[in-house]
N, C-alpha and C positions, 0 to 999 in steps of 0.2 A: 402663829402664836398670838394670843390676845394681848391687847394693851390694857392692863388692869386700871380700873378707876378706884376711887376711895370707897366705893360702895360694894360690899360683898354681894348684895342682891343683884346689882347690875352686872357684876362679874359672873355670877352664876348663870345668868341668862345667855352669856356668850359661850358657855362650856357645853361639850357634848352630853347627850342624854345618858343617864345611868340605867335606863330601862334594860332589863335582861342581865344586869350585873348583880350577882349575889353578894360578893365581897371583893376586897382587894387585900392581898397578902404582901407584907413587907418582910424581906429576907436579908440576913446578914451575908457577909462574903463566904461563909461556909454553907449557905443555903438553908440555914435554920430560920424558921418563922419567928420574928421578934415582935410582930404586931399584926393586927388585921383591922380592917374597917368594914363593917357590915352595912348592907343596904337596909337600914332601919331608921325610923323616925329619930331625929336628933343627930344622926350621923351622915345623912344623905348629902349635905353640903360638903363635908370633908371628903366623902367618897368621890363626889364629882370633881373636886379640886385635884385629888391624888390621881384619879383616872386621867385627867387632863395632863398632869405632870408626866405620867407614864407615856402618854402619846407624844407629848412635846419634847421630852428629854430622854426617854428610855430608861433612866435610872433616877434615883433620888440622891443627887449630888449637891454640892454647894450652890451651883447656878440654879438648879431646879428648886431648891429650898428657898433661895432668895426670891425667886419669881413667885413661888407659892405664897410666901408671906405677903407679897403685894396683892395677890388674888384674894386673900382672906380679908382685905380691906380693913374696915374699922375693928374687926375681931382681933387683928394682930396687936393693936395697941392694948385692947382689953386683956389679951393673953400675957402681954409684957407686964401689965400691972397686977395680974392675978395668976402667978405661976401655978400650974396644976389644974386650972379651970378649963383649959382647952388643950388636952394632951396631943391632939394631932397638929396643932400649931406649935406647941412646945417642941415637938420632934423636929419641925422645920427650923426653929431657932438653933437647936443643937447641931444639926447638920450644916446650917449656914455658917456657924461659928467653928467649923473644922471637924465636926463629928463624922463618923464613918458613913460612906455611901451605902445606900440600901438598894437592892433590886426589888421590883414589884411585879406581881402577877395578878391578873384578874381571874376571878372564879365566876363563870357564867351560870345563869339559872338553867 
């Protein structure tokens, strides 16, 4: 597990590559897809963080969400100040504050 710094850019450099990943699907306890993160410009940082959380924790639970908020570095504070601007960080806040655990699956290219 990485030790996050306050810099998202530095943290990204420590994460596994997302080459070959098409998307990451987030599933509720009934197995329904509640969200997905595509390997597309503007979403690749979030995809890298969520892929890392899947590898490190296996599920998106409270501990994973709290760690993910640290990994997002300075973007976490921005998301706190501008709800809705960073939906993938907003999701981590929700889970870190007692929201339902989600499972995750990778879709390879």
